[in-house]
N, CA, C and O of each residue as an XYZ file, in Angstrom:
956
protein
N      91.225     34.685    -53.232
C      91.506     34.979    -51.829
C      91.040     33.868    -50.939
O      91.708     33.531    -49.962
N      89.892     33.285    -51.260
C      89.366     32.201    -50.432
C      90.254     30.976    -50.545
O      90.480     30.284    -49.552
N      90.770     30.693    -51.758
C      91.645     29.521    -51.924
C      92.948     29.735    -51.171
O      93.455     28.801    -50.551
N      93.504     30.946    -51.210
C      94.724     31.205    -50.448
C      94.492     31.036    -48.965
O      95.327     30.470    -48.260
N      93.350     31.530    -48.483
C      93.056     31.372    -47.058
C      92.869     29.908    -46.707
O      93.292     29.466    -45.639
N      92.231     29.144    -47.609
C      92.044     27.722    -47.334
C      93.370     26.996    -47.268
O      93.596     26.178    -46.376
N      94.251     27.295    -48.216
C      95.576     26.673    -48.197
C      96.347     27.056    -46.948
O      97.009     26.223    -46.330
N      96.253     28.329    -46.585
C      96.986     28.779    -45.394
C      96.439     28.131    -44.140
O      97.196     27.711    -43.264
N      95.095     28.050    -44.056
C      94.481     27.405    -42.909
C      94.844     25.956    -42.828
O      95.137     25.439    -41.750
N      94.829     25.289    -43.965
C      95.184     23.851    -43.980
C      96.615     23.648    -43.522
O      96.919     22.731    -42.760
N      97.505     24.542    -44.014
C      98.921     24.396    -43.614
C      99.098     24.660    -42.115
O      99.854     23.974    -41.425
N      98.381     25.669    -41.642
C      98.475     25.958    -40.217
C      97.936     24.863    -39.368
O      98.487     24.547    -38.313
N      96.837     24.267    -39.828
C      96.234     23.162    -39.053
C      97.153     21.951    -39.041
O      97.318     21.288    -38.017
N      97.745     21.674    -40.193
C      98.663     20.550    -40.245
C      99.852     20.785    -39.321
O     100.298     19.879    -38.618
N     100.364     22.034    -39.336
C     101.489     22.379    -38.470
C     101.100     22.221    -37.008
O     101.867     21.675    -36.216
N      99.901     22.700    -36.642
C      99.439     22.604    -35.268
C      99.246     21.165    -34.842
O      99.585     20.779    -33.723
N      98.697     20.376    -35.752
C      98.540     18.927    -35.430
C      99.872     18.319    -35.165
O     100.025     17.509    -34.252
N     100.885     18.715    -35.985
C     102.213     18.154    -35.753
C     102.803     18.595    -34.431
O     103.441     17.816    -33.723
N     102.574     19.884    -34.105
C     103.099     20.394    -32.828
C     102.446     19.710    -31.654
O     103.111     19.311    -30.697
N     101.098     19.576    -31.739
C     100.385     18.929    -30.626
C     100.810     17.476    -30.491
O     101.032     16.978    -29.387
N     100.921     16.802    -31.636
C     101.343     15.392    -31.581
C     102.763     15.273    -31.069
O     103.065     14.372    -30.287
N     103.665     16.196    -31.512
C     105.045     16.146    -31.063
C     105.161     16.458    -29.586
O     105.983     15.871    -28.882
N     104.322     17.400    -29.107
C     104.405     17.750    -27.704
C     103.890     16.625    -26.825
O     104.375     16.445    -25.708
N     102.907     15.859    -27.311
C     102.415     14.737    -26.540
C     103.412     13.609    -26.472
O     103.510     12.916    -25.459
N     104.167     13.419    -27.569
C     105.130     12.277    -27.646
C     106.502     12.642    -27.155
O     107.370     11.773    -27.078
N     106.744     13.932    -26.810
C     108.107     14.358    -26.440
C     108.477     13.797    -25.101
O     107.659     13.716    -24.184
N     109.741     13.407    -25.003
C     110.293     12.844    -23.777
C     111.021     13.953    -23.049
O     111.990     14.502    -23.574
N     110.562     14.305    -21.820
C     111.178     15.364    -21.044
C     112.096     14.795    -19.976
O     112.275     15.401    -18.920
N     112.679     13.633    -20.246
C     113.498     12.984    -19.228
C     114.688     13.817    -18.858
O     114.986     13.976    -17.674
N     115.403     14.374    -19.875
C     116.578     15.189    -19.586
C     116.291     16.686    -19.685
O     117.135     17.491    -19.293
N     115.104     17.086    -20.205
C     114.719     18.481    -20.294
C     115.540     19.283    -21.264
O     115.481     20.512    -21.232
N     116.338     18.619    -22.167
C     117.172     19.338    -23.124
C     116.758     18.972    -24.530
O     116.445     17.813    -24.803
N     116.750     19.952    -25.434
C     116.478     19.698    -26.847
C     117.134     20.801    -27.634
O     117.497     21.854    -27.109
N     117.274     20.522    -28.924
C     117.958     21.435    -29.823
C     116.924     22.365    -30.420
O     116.027     21.930    -31.141
N     117.055     23.686    -30.109
C     116.069     24.663    -30.624
C     116.191     24.825    -32.115
O     115.213     25.199    -32.763
N     117.403     24.548    -32.720
C     117.553     24.700    -34.156
C     117.125     23.489    -34.926
O     117.143     23.522    -36.157
N     116.740     22.418    -34.269
C     116.334     21.174    -34.948
C     115.021     21.408    -35.640
O     114.176     22.140    -35.125
N     114.818     20.794    -36.818
C     113.518     20.953    -37.509
C     112.376     20.437    -36.684
O     111.246     20.901    -36.841
N     112.641     19.454    -35.774
C     111.565     18.909    -34.953
C     111.467     19.611    -33.626
O     110.707     19.182    -32.758
N     112.232     20.707    -33.438
C     112.193     21.453    -32.175
C     110.826     22.109    -32.005
O     110.312     22.734    -32.933
N     110.234     21.964    -30.807
C     108.939     22.618    -30.576
C     109.042     24.124    -30.620
O     108.048     24.785    -30.923
N     110.217     24.708    -30.329
C     110.394     26.148    -30.392
C     110.204     26.662    -31.828
O     109.477     27.627    -32.065
N     110.878     25.991    -32.780
C     110.736     26.394    -34.192
C     109.338     26.146    -34.684
O     108.792     26.952    -35.437
N     108.736     25.024    -34.267
C     107.374     24.765    -34.682
C     106.398     25.796    -34.163
O     105.475     26.202    -34.871
N     106.603     26.227    -32.910
C     105.717     27.248    -32.334
C     105.836     28.562    -33.094
O     104.834     29.243    -33.314
N     107.064     28.929    -33.500
C     107.214     30.150    -34.284
C     106.487     30.088    -35.599
O     105.808     31.032    -36.003
N     106.645     28.930    -36.279
C     105.943     28.795    -37.577
C     104.455     28.815    -37.367
O     103.722     29.409    -38.158
N     103.983     28.160    -36.285
C     102.537     28.137    -36.038
C     101.999     29.542    -35.744
O     100.915     29.919    -36.190
N     102.800     30.312    -34.969
C     102.372     31.669    -34.647
C     102.327     32.546    -35.898
O     101.392     33.324    -36.087
N     103.363     32.411    -36.761
C     103.359     33.163    -38.007
C     102.176     32.805    -38.867
O     101.517     33.668    -39.445
N     101.913     31.485    -38.944
C     100.763     31.066    -39.757
C      99.454     31.574    -39.197
O      98.559     31.964    -39.947
N      99.338     31.570    -37.865
C      98.102     32.097    -37.239
C      97.943     33.598    -37.504
O      96.834     34.063    -37.768
N      99.030     34.351    -37.438
C      98.956     35.779    -37.703
C      98.570     36.029    -39.152
O      97.758     36.905    -39.450
N      99.178     35.229    -40.070
C      98.798     35.377    -41.479
C      97.336     35.041    -41.692
O      96.632     35.713    -42.445
N      96.883     33.975    -41.007
C      95.481     33.590    -41.138
C      94.566     34.699    -40.603
O      93.545     35.015    -41.215
N      94.928     35.273    -39.482
C      94.097     36.359    -38.908
C      94.036     37.551    -39.865
O      92.977     38.154    -40.040
N      95.182     37.893    -40.490
C      95.201     39.001    -41.428
C      94.311     38.743    -42.617
O      93.590     39.628    -43.078
N      94.370     37.491    -43.121
C      93.502     37.167    -44.273
C      92.038     37.182    -43.882
O      91.201     37.649    -44.655
N      91.704     36.672    -42.677
C      90.321     36.636    -42.239
C      89.764     38.034    -42.052
O      88.578     38.265    -42.285
N      90.604     38.972    -41.633
C      90.142     40.336    -41.446
C      89.759     40.988    -42.774
O      88.921     41.888    -42.813
N      90.386     40.522    -43.869
C      90.086     41.102    -45.172
C      88.861     40.445    -45.821
O      88.365     40.937    -46.835
N      88.377     39.355    -45.255
C      87.232     38.620    -45.830
C      85.935     39.130    -45.208
O      85.904     39.585    -44.064
N      84.862     39.036    -46.003
C      83.558     39.400    -45.467
C      82.949     38.204    -44.715
O      83.558     37.138    -44.623
N      81.755     38.401    -44.191
C      81.137     37.353    -43.367
C      80.788     36.117    -44.173
O      80.931     35.002    -43.672
N      80.339     36.280    -45.393
C      79.977     35.100    -46.208
C      81.217     34.263    -46.532
O      81.166     33.034    -46.490
N      82.316     34.921    -46.851
C      83.551     34.206    -47.147
C      84.075     33.481    -45.908
O      84.589     32.367    -46.012
N      83.946     34.107    -44.738
C      84.367     33.448    -43.511
C      83.525     32.227    -43.205
O      84.035     31.186    -42.793
N      82.229     32.373    -43.414
C      81.338     31.225    -43.159
C      81.630     30.080    -44.117
O      81.628     28.914    -43.724
N      81.877     30.416    -45.361
C      82.190     29.364    -46.340
C      83.495     28.671    -46.000
O      83.619     27.454    -46.133
N      84.477     29.466    -45.553
C      85.770     28.870    -45.151
C      85.600     28.015    -43.917
O      86.215     26.954    -43.810
N      84.777     28.456    -42.987
C      84.582     27.672    -41.757
C      83.937     26.313    -42.070
O      84.236     25.307    -41.426
N      83.072     26.306    -43.045
C      82.408     25.021    -43.396
C      83.397     24.011    -44.014
O      83.146     22.807    -43.979
N      84.502     24.489    -44.570
C      85.456     23.609    -45.198
C      86.440     22.990    -44.198
O      87.219     22.113    -44.573
N      86.418     23.424    -42.951
C      87.361     22.884    -41.940
C      86.831     21.536    -41.485
O      85.663     21.438    -41.111
N      87.654     20.491    -41.503
C      87.238     19.174    -41.009
C      86.863     19.224    -39.517
O      87.412     20.016    -38.752
N      85.944     18.385    -39.138
C      85.480     18.385    -37.755
C      86.609     18.022    -36.796
O      86.720     18.606    -35.718
N      87.430     17.078    -37.174
C      88.524     16.661    -36.291
C      89.502     17.801    -36.059
O      89.984     18.022    -34.949
N      89.783     18.526    -37.157
C      90.693     19.668    -37.031
C      90.084     20.736    -36.130
O      90.763     21.285    -35.264
N      88.795     21.029    -36.337
C      88.137     22.031    -35.511
C      88.115     21.615    -34.040
O      88.319     22.443    -33.152
N      87.865     20.316    -33.784
C      87.863     19.834    -32.408
C      89.241     19.953    -31.767
O      89.362     20.314    -30.597
N      90.285     19.645    -32.548
C      91.633     19.759    -32.011
C      91.973     21.212    -31.659
O      92.561     21.502    -30.617
N      91.577     22.120    -32.577
C      91.858     23.541    -32.302
C      91.094     24.014    -31.055
O      91.645     24.720    -30.211
N      89.819     23.614    -30.951
C      89.019     24.045    -29.793
C      89.617     23.495    -28.519
O      89.711     24.198    -27.513
N      90.035     22.191    -28.563
C      90.623     21.587    -27.364
C      91.925     22.312    -26.992
O      92.205     22.551    -25.817
N      92.700     22.650    -28.004
C      93.991     23.314    -27.738
C      93.787     24.727    -27.196
O      94.475     25.149    -26.266
N      92.833     25.455    -27.786
C      92.601     26.825    -27.336
C      91.971     26.897    -25.966
O      92.102     27.910    -25.279
N      91.289     25.841    -25.550
C      90.656     25.825    -24.225
C      91.550     25.241    -23.149
O      91.108     25.049    -22.016
N      92.770     24.963    -23.475
C      93.724     24.588    -22.442
C      93.756     23.140    -22.061
O      94.149     22.821    -20.939
N      93.349     22.216    -22.964
C      93.388     20.804    -22.640
C      94.652     20.113    -23.133
O      94.781     18.894    -23.018
N      95.583     20.884    -23.681
C      96.853     20.267    -24.062
C      97.706     20.045    -22.830
O      97.477     20.660    -21.789
N      98.682     19.172    -22.947
C      99.431     18.710    -21.790
C     100.208     19.824    -21.125
O     100.274     19.855    -19.896
N     100.807     20.749    -21.879
C     101.553     21.874    -21.312
C     100.763     23.167    -21.448
O     101.294     24.170    -21.926
N      99.543     23.157    -21.048
C      98.656     24.312    -21.309
C      98.972     25.516    -20.508
O      98.092     26.054    -19.835
N     100.235     25.983    -20.547
C     100.607     27.164    -19.768
C     100.008     28.429    -20.370
O      99.798     29.420    -19.671
N      99.731     28.388    -21.693
C      99.147     29.589    -22.322
C      97.735     29.818    -21.817
O      97.374     30.934    -21.445
N      96.941     28.762    -21.804
C      95.553     28.928    -21.357
C      95.492     29.241    -19.882
O      94.653     30.020    -19.430
N      96.419     28.604    -19.112
C      96.417     28.886    -17.675
C      96.838     30.323    -17.406
O      96.278     31.017    -16.557
N      97.855     30.743    -18.167
C      98.260     32.141    -18.002
C      97.166     33.090    -18.390
O      96.948     34.103    -17.725
N      96.472     32.772    -19.463
C      95.349     33.619    -19.859
C      94.264     33.592    -18.803
O      93.625     34.603    -18.513
N      94.062     32.361    -18.210
C      93.061     32.268    -17.159
C      93.414     33.125    -15.963
O      92.562     33.799    -15.385
N      94.727     33.086    -15.591
C      95.161     33.927    -14.492
C      94.960     35.404    -14.807
O      94.552     36.197    -13.958
N      95.261     35.745    -16.063
C      95.070     37.147    -16.463
C      93.608     37.555    -16.330
O      93.284     38.599    -15.763
N      92.736     36.707    -16.866
C      91.303     37.034    -16.795
C      90.816     37.020    -15.354
O      89.989     37.842    -14.958
N      91.346     36.063    -14.561
C      90.927     36.018    -13.144
C      91.374     37.304    -12.424
O      90.633     37.876    -11.625
N      92.595     37.735    -12.727
C      93.080     38.980    -12.140
C      92.236     40.174    -12.581
O      91.900     41.058    -11.793
N      91.912     40.163    -13.867
C      91.075     41.246    -14.368
C      89.694     41.205    -13.747
O      89.118     42.245    -13.424
N      89.152     39.978    -13.577
C      87.841     39.853    -12.951
C      87.883     40.331    -11.494
O      86.973     41.011    -11.021
N      88.959     39.959    -10.801
C      89.094     40.411     -9.418
C      89.188     41.937     -9.354
O      88.598     42.573     -8.481
N      89.941     42.509    -10.299
C      90.061     43.960    -10.334
C      88.687     44.615    -10.625
O      88.338     45.642    -10.043
N      87.940     44.001    -11.525
C      86.630     44.543    -11.840
C      85.688     44.430    -10.631
O      84.905     45.337    -10.352
N      85.784     43.287     -9.916
C      84.975     43.133     -8.716
C      85.342     44.195     -7.669
O      84.475     44.771     -7.012
N      86.644     44.432     -7.536
C      87.086     45.449     -6.600
C      86.595     46.838     -7.013
O      86.140     47.632     -6.189
N      86.704     47.103     -8.326
C      86.188     48.379     -8.819
C      84.687     48.507     -8.599
O      84.179     49.579     -8.274
N      83.981     47.373     -8.784
C      82.552     47.402     -8.555
C      82.200     47.704     -7.108
O      81.310     48.505     -6.824
N      82.920     47.041     -6.187
C      82.688     47.312     -4.779
C      82.990     48.779     -4.438
O      82.263     49.421     -3.681
N      84.095     49.291     -5.027
C      84.440     50.687     -4.789
C      83.356     51.614     -5.328
O      82.995     52.606     -4.694
N      82.840     51.271     -6.518
C      81.793     52.105     -7.093
C      80.510     52.038     -6.265
O      79.828     53.046     -6.080
N      80.185     50.827     -5.763
C      79.009     50.690     -4.929
C      79.149     51.532     -3.669
O      78.201     52.185     -3.234
N      80.368     51.507     -3.079
C      80.600     52.315     -1.891
C      80.492     53.796     -2.213
O      79.909     54.565     -1.449
N      81.057     54.193     -3.351
C      80.963     55.624     -3.741
C      79.524     56.019     -3.990
O      79.100     57.109     -3.606
N      78.751     55.116     -4.647
C      77.341     55.418     -4.878
C      76.587     55.561     -3.558
O      75.729     56.430     -3.404
N      76.933     54.674     -2.598
C      76.279     54.772     -1.284
C      76.628     56.092     -0.598
O      75.755     56.756     -0.039
N      77.902     56.467     -0.643
C      78.316     57.732     -0.041
C      77.644     58.900     -0.723
O      77.159     59.824     -0.069
N      77.619     58.852     -2.068
C      76.972     59.947     -2.808
C      75.495     60.021     -2.524
O      74.923     61.109     -2.451
N      74.852     58.826     -2.356
C      73.422     58.829     -2.010
C      73.168     59.470     -0.684
O      72.222     60.242     -0.521
N      74.045     59.139      0.304
C      73.907     59.773      1.620
C      74.119     61.276      1.523
O      73.410     62.056      2.159
N      75.106     61.676      0.718
C      75.355     63.110      0.566
C      74.172     63.801     -0.119
O      73.806     64.917      0.250
N      73.588     63.152     -1.097
C      72.436     63.731     -1.791
C      71.273     63.865     -0.820
O      70.585     64.886     -0.810
N      71.047     62.829      0.005
C      69.960     62.918      0.972
C      70.197     64.026      1.990
O      69.278     64.753      2.366
N      71.467     64.141      2.433
C      71.811     65.206      3.356
C      71.596     66.602      2.716
O      71.049     67.513      3.337
N      72.044     66.726      1.461
C      71.841     67.972      0.751
C      70.340     68.258      0.578
O      69.905     69.406      0.666
N      69.554     67.195      0.329
C      68.120     67.378      0.209
C      67.498     67.870      1.492
O      66.623     68.735      1.473
N      67.955     67.309      2.636
C      67.461     67.803      3.948
C      67.841     69.269      4.120
O      67.021     70.074      4.562
N      69.085     69.624      3.772
C      69.479     71.016      3.928
C      68.647     71.930      3.009
O      68.270     73.034      3.402
N      68.370     71.469      1.808
C      67.562     72.274      0.883
C      66.164     72.472      1.441
O      65.615     73.571      1.366
N      65.570     71.388      2.014
C      64.248     71.528      2.607
C      64.259     72.499      3.784
O      63.351     73.317      3.931
N      65.304     72.402      4.628
C      65.424     73.329      5.744
C      65.560     74.774      5.248
O      64.953     75.695      5.795
N      66.361     74.944      4.212
C      66.533     76.283      3.649
C      65.221     76.811      3.063
O      64.921     77.999      3.181
N      64.439     75.929      2.431
C      63.140     76.331      1.911
C      62.208     76.783      3.022
O      61.515     77.792      2.893
N      62.197     76.016      4.130
C      61.365     76.406      5.283
C      61.809     77.754      5.861
O      60.987     78.617      6.170
N      63.126     77.910      5.997
C      63.670     79.175      6.490
C      63.337     80.324      5.558
O      63.029     81.429      6.004
N      63.400     80.055      4.247
C      63.058     81.090      3.269
C      61.579     81.478      3.363
O      61.223     82.650      3.235
N      60.718     80.463      3.590
C      59.288     80.771      3.728
C      59.051     81.616      4.990
O      58.259     82.559      4.966
N      59.739     81.277      6.090
C      59.579     82.064      7.310
C      60.040     83.511      7.080
O      59.351     84.457      7.464
N      61.197     83.671      6.457
C      61.697     85.033      6.206
C      60.774     85.786      5.245
O      60.611     87.001      5.355
N      60.176     85.059      4.309
C      59.235     85.718      3.377
C      57.994     86.190      4.123
O      57.479     87.277      3.862
N      57.504     85.343      5.079
C      56.352     85.751      5.865
C      56.682     86.972      6.741
O      55.896     87.912      6.857
N      57.891     86.918      7.359
C      58.302     88.070      8.162
C      58.417     89.333      7.322
O      58.037     90.419      7.761
N      58.945     89.182      6.107
C      59.060     90.340      5.209
C      57.707     90.893      4.855
O      57.517     92.109      4.833
N      56.745     90.004      4.572
C      55.390     90.464      4.251
C      54.756     91.183      5.434
O      54.090     92.206      5.274
N      54.983     90.608      6.671
C      54.442     91.269      7.860
C      55.084     92.633      8.067
O      54.407     93.594      8.432
N      56.393     92.715      7.832
C      57.088     93.991      7.976
C      56.590     95.029      6.972
O      56.404     96.198      7.308
N      56.378     94.578      5.730
C      55.848     95.506      4.725
C      54.429     95.978      5.088
O      54.079     97.136      4.862
N      53.619     95.071      5.653
C      52.291     95.453      6.069
C      52.358     96.489      7.227
O      51.617     97.472      7.228
N      53.253     96.252      8.203
C      53.445     97.203      9.258
C      53.934     98.547      8.760
O      53.535     99.591      9.276
N      54.796     98.522      7.759
C      55.295     99.745      7.158
C      54.165    100.520      6.493
O      54.107    101.746      6.586
N      53.255     99.792      5.811
C      52.110    100.440      5.196
C      51.229    101.097      6.247
O      50.776    102.229      6.074
N      50.987    100.360      7.365
C      50.207    100.924      8.443
C      50.865    102.171      9.028
O      50.202    103.165      9.324
N      52.179    102.092      9.184
C      52.916    103.234      9.712
C      52.811    104.447      8.775
O      52.659    105.583      9.224
N      52.896    104.179      7.475
C      52.744    105.289      6.522
C      51.343    105.895      6.589
O      51.182    107.114      6.514
N      50.332    105.036      6.731
C      48.972    105.556      6.830
C      48.790    106.375      8.096
O      48.164    107.434      8.072
N      49.350    105.872      9.227
C      49.254    106.616     10.475
C      49.985    107.952     10.380
O      49.508    108.971     10.879
N      51.145    107.930      9.734
C      51.906    109.163      9.588
C      51.142    110.171      8.709
O      51.133    111.371      8.982
N      50.508    109.658      7.659
C      49.695    110.544      6.794
C      48.548    111.163      7.596
O      48.267    112.356      7.482
N      47.883    110.314      8.422
C      46.780    110.830      9.235
C      47.295    111.876     10.232
O      46.658    112.907     10.446
N      48.452    111.597     10.836
C      49.021    112.571     11.775
C      49.375    113.899     11.101
O      49.175    114.975     11.666
N      49.913    113.792      9.866
C      50.225    115.020      9.131
C      48.954    115.807      8.848
O      48.954    117.036      8.920
N      47.863    115.099      8.523
C      46.588    115.791      8.288
C      46.094    116.482      9.544
O      45.673    117.639      9.518
N      46.158    115.719     10.683
C      45.753    116.328     11.964
C      46.619    117.525     12.321
O      46.137    118.523     12.857
N      47.915    117.407     12.014
C      48.799    118.523     12.300
C      48.420    119.766     11.514
O      48.423    120.875     12.049
N      48.091    119.575     10.231
C      47.661    120.713      9.405
C      46.371    121.304      9.943
O      46.229    122.526      9.995
N      45.407    120.445     10.352
C      44.154    120.935     10.915
C      44.401    121.734     12.198
O      43.821    122.802     12.395
N      45.263    121.206     13.064
C      45.568    121.887     14.307
C      46.244    123.231     14.043
O      45.951    124.222     14.712
N      47.144    123.257     13.071
C      47.814    124.525     12.744
C      46.805    125.551     12.233
O      46.899    126.734     12.560
N      45.832    125.095     11.424
C      44.797    126.017     10.945
C      43.924    126.519     12.096
O      43.561    127.693     12.161
N      43.596    125.584     13.009
C      42.789    125.992     14.173
C      43.553    126.963     15.061
O      42.982    127.920     15.583
N      44.850    126.710     15.229
C      45.675    127.639     16.009
C      45.704    129.019     15.373
O      45.647    130.033     16.068
N      45.793    129.052     14.056
C      45.786    130.326     13.350
C      44.460    131.081     13.579
O      44.442    132.290     13.808
N      43.354    130.320     13.508
C      42.053    130.965     13.746
C      41.973    131.467     15.202
O      41.475    132.563     15.460
N      42.468    130.657     16.138
C      42.429    131.082     17.533
C      43.285    132.328     17.737
O      42.923    133.215     18.511
N      44.411    132.395     17.047
C      45.241    133.593     17.162
C      44.536    134.831     16.637
O      44.633    135.914     17.215
N      43.807    134.646     15.501
C      43.033    135.760     14.960
C      41.964    136.223     15.948
O      41.782    137.417     16.185
N      41.249    135.222     16.526
C      40.220    135.565     17.495
C      40.835    136.247     18.730
O      40.269    137.193     19.277
N      41.995    135.750     19.152
C      42.655    136.345     20.294
C      43.084    137.784     20.022
O      42.969    138.657     20.882
N      43.571    138.008     18.830
C      43.961    139.387     18.448
C      42.742    140.299     18.448
O      42.795    141.441     18.904
N      41.604    139.745     17.905
C      40.386    140.537     17.887
C      39.921    140.904     19.278
O      39.551    142.042     19.568
N      39.959    139.863     20.146
C      39.531    140.112     21.532
C      40.473    141.065     22.254
O      40.038    141.883     23.065
N      41.741    140.959     21.963
C      42.694    141.903     22.553
C      42.412    143.321     22.092
O      42.484    144.271     22.871
N      42.095    143.444     20.833
C      41.771    144.773     20.303
C      40.506    145.335     20.932
O      40.443    146.511     21.291
N      39.479    144.460     21.061
C      38.241    144.914     21.701
C      38.468    145.293     23.164
O      37.953    146.306     23.638
N      39.244    144.472     23.875
C      39.543    144.795     25.263
C      40.306    146.116     25.354
O      40.060    146.936     26.238
N      41.231    146.299     24.423
C      41.981    147.545     24.436
C      41.057    148.745     24.164
O      41.188    149.789     24.802
N      40.138    148.589     23.228
C      39.175    149.646     22.964
C      38.312    149.924     24.178
O      38.047    151.076     24.521
N      37.875    148.848     24.826
C      37.022    149.021     26.008
C      37.768    149.724     27.126
O      37.224    150.605     27.791
N      39.019    149.329     27.330
C      39.823    149.979     28.361
C      40.035    151.455     28.032
O      39.997    152.309     28.918
N      40.251    151.739     26.784
C      40.442    153.110     26.384
C      39.173    153.924     26.576
O      39.214    155.072     27.020
N      38.034    153.308     26.229
C      36.747    153.981     26.427
C      36.459    154.199     27.898
O      35.939    155.246     28.282
N      36.795    153.210     28.733
C      36.537    153.317     30.183
C      37.396    154.410     30.815
O      36.966    155.123     31.722
N      38.602    154.514     30.315
C      39.517    155.508     30.888
C      39.299    156.908     30.313
O      40.020    157.833     30.687
N      38.364    157.084     29.451
C      38.128    158.398     28.859
C      37.470    159.343     29.881
O      37.033    158.882     30.935
N      37.391    160.641     29.595
C      36.851    161.659     30.501
C      35.354    161.741     30.514
O      34.841    162.458     31.372
N      34.611    161.112     29.692
C      33.162    161.193     29.613
C      32.574    160.440     30.778
O      32.918    159.289     31.048
N      31.608    161.172     31.511
C      30.909    160.539     32.639
C      29.793    159.678     32.105
O      29.009    160.143     31.277
N      29.693    158.483     32.530
C      28.622    157.628     31.999
C      27.242    158.152     32.340
O      26.321    157.987     31.541
N      27.057    158.788     33.517
C      25.719    159.278     33.911
C      25.309    160.444     33.036
O      24.181    160.519     32.548
N      26.237    161.335     32.854
C      25.929    162.480     31.996
C      25.690    162.053     30.559
O      24.872    162.624     29.838
N      26.427    161.041     30.179
C      26.204    160.499     28.837
C      24.803    159.936     28.691
O      24.165    160.104     27.652
N      24.328    159.274     29.724
C      22.986    158.727     29.674
C      21.924    159.839     29.630
O      20.929    159.724     28.914
N      22.149    160.929     30.410
C      21.232    162.048     30.377
C      21.227    162.721     29.009
O      20.195    163.136     28.483
N      22.407    162.803     28.477
C      22.508    163.406     27.126
C      21.746    162.569     26.122
O      21.054    163.107     25.258
N      21.865    161.292     26.227
C      21.157    160.418     25.309
C      19.674    160.518     25.530
O      18.906    160.507     24.568
N      19.241    160.617     26.790
C      17.807    160.759     27.110
C      17.264    162.064     26.560
O      16.161    162.108     26.016
N      18.043    163.126     26.703
C      17.596    164.413     26.181
C      17.471    164.374     24.665
O      16.525    164.914     24.092
N      18.402    163.753     24.052
C      18.324    163.645     22.571
C      17.119    162.830     22.161
O      16.459    163.144     21.171
N      16.835    161.809     22.899
C      15.677    160.981     22.566
C      14.375    161.762     22.772
O      13.443    161.659     21.974
N      14.326    162.546     23.857
C      13.100    163.351     24.109
C      12.929    164.420     23.027
O      11.816    164.661     22.559
N      14.002    165.039     22.643
C      13.918    166.063     21.593
C      13.432    165.457     20.303
O      12.629    166.045     19.580
N      13.915    164.310     20.036
C      13.483    163.643     18.811
C      11.991    163.274     18.896
O      11.272    163.339     17.899
N      11.534    162.885     20.106
C      10.103    162.567     20.273
C       9.232    163.811     20.076
O       8.187    163.749     19.429
N       9.672    164.933     20.637
C       8.918    166.188     20.481
C       8.833    166.597     19.033
O       7.781    167.010     18.546
N       9.914    166.480     18.375
C       9.923    166.853     16.968
C       8.941    165.977     16.177
O       8.211    166.476     15.320
N       8.928    164.733     16.455
C       8.016    163.818     15.745
C       6.570    164.140     16.089
O       5.709    164.086     15.210
N       6.271    164.481     17.369
C       4.909    164.799     17.774
C       4.418    166.060     17.098
O       3.269    166.119     16.660
N       5.273    167.075     17.005
C       4.901    168.293     16.331
C       4.640    168.057     14.856
O       3.754    168.663     14.254
N       5.389    167.214     14.324
C       5.188    166.913     12.893
C       3.854    166.198     12.674
O       3.203    166.398     11.648
N       3.446    165.364     13.636
C       2.180    164.654     13.477
C       0.999    165.608     13.723
O      -0.002    165.568     13.006
N       1.130    166.454     14.732
C       0.041    167.360     15.085
C       0.021    168.621     14.224
O      -0.895    169.434     14.353
N       0.956    168.791     13.396
C       1.053    169.962     12.538
C       1.187    171.204     13.382
O       0.595    172.245     13.094
N       1.986    171.075     14.441
C       2.234    172.214     15.325
C       3.689    172.643     15.162
O       4.569    171.865     14.793
N       3.891    173.935     15.461
C       5.279    174.365     15.429
C       6.019    173.825     16.619
O       5.411    173.531     17.649
N       7.241    173.697     16.507
C       8.076    173.104     17.572
C       8.033    173.980     18.807
O       8.226    173.462     19.907
N       7.791    175.279     18.693
C       7.802    176.184     19.831
C       6.552    176.005     20.673
O       6.567    176.364     21.851
N       5.464    175.463     20.120
C       4.213    175.277     20.866
C       4.423    174.316     21.992
O       3.939    174.572     23.095
N       5.107    173.240     21.787
C       5.364    172.277     22.841
C       6.288    172.858     23.884
O       6.205    172.538     25.070
N       7.168    173.716     23.416
C       8.080    174.326     24.393
C       7.291    175.289     25.304
O       7.619    175.440     26.481
N       6.275    175.924     24.764
C       5.470    176.820     25.582
C       4.687    176.063     26.632
O       4.392    176.597     27.701
N       4.350    174.818     26.328
C       3.606    174.017     27.284
C       4.545    173.258     28.217
O       4.118    172.387     28.975
N       5.748    173.580     28.153
C       6.708    172.921     29.043
C       7.192    171.562     28.566
O       7.798    170.811     29.330
N       6.938    171.259     27.361
C       7.399    169.982     26.799
C       8.641    170.213     25.969
O       9.191    169.268     25.405
């Protein structure tokens, strides 16, 4: 494989040398030439391109050591000629110039894309900063609402405690009202009894005399019992 590649490379290099030499010596006075002529640059270019494609195919099948060994076998003059030709120093270097225009256009497009990306990054950075400001404002608002919610919950707890205390006071007042009603009923009953007693037919003065008489009789009875006297003895003495 290495020998085939060497032969192919040598043939391609010889063909390229002939093309380069022919292109340098060609007379463009009338601008006409026979494309079918063996010395026609058109036919030589086709053969050179085919040889280059074949060389590329063979090189792709070779490993790095084989490529390095093949590269060392290339004469310096041949390598210099190829480098000079590939870098656009040939007299009709439209290929290199065209490639340069292509790369320049691609570079310009990349520069434009870069500027566009830089602008997009700047816009996105501004948007991120704006969103960050909004997030901070929302955090502050959330903290305020959380504080208000805590204060409202505390007020609700106080309200519940006050309501519980009021319910307790209400129960105490209801109990006290019940007691007062009982006392009022008792007093009403006593007043009613007193009114009924006052309106009765018994004379208070005669009642007092009757009570005094009963008390005196009881005293006489007790005195007779102490003196061991009959009850009629005191009656005889006017007692």
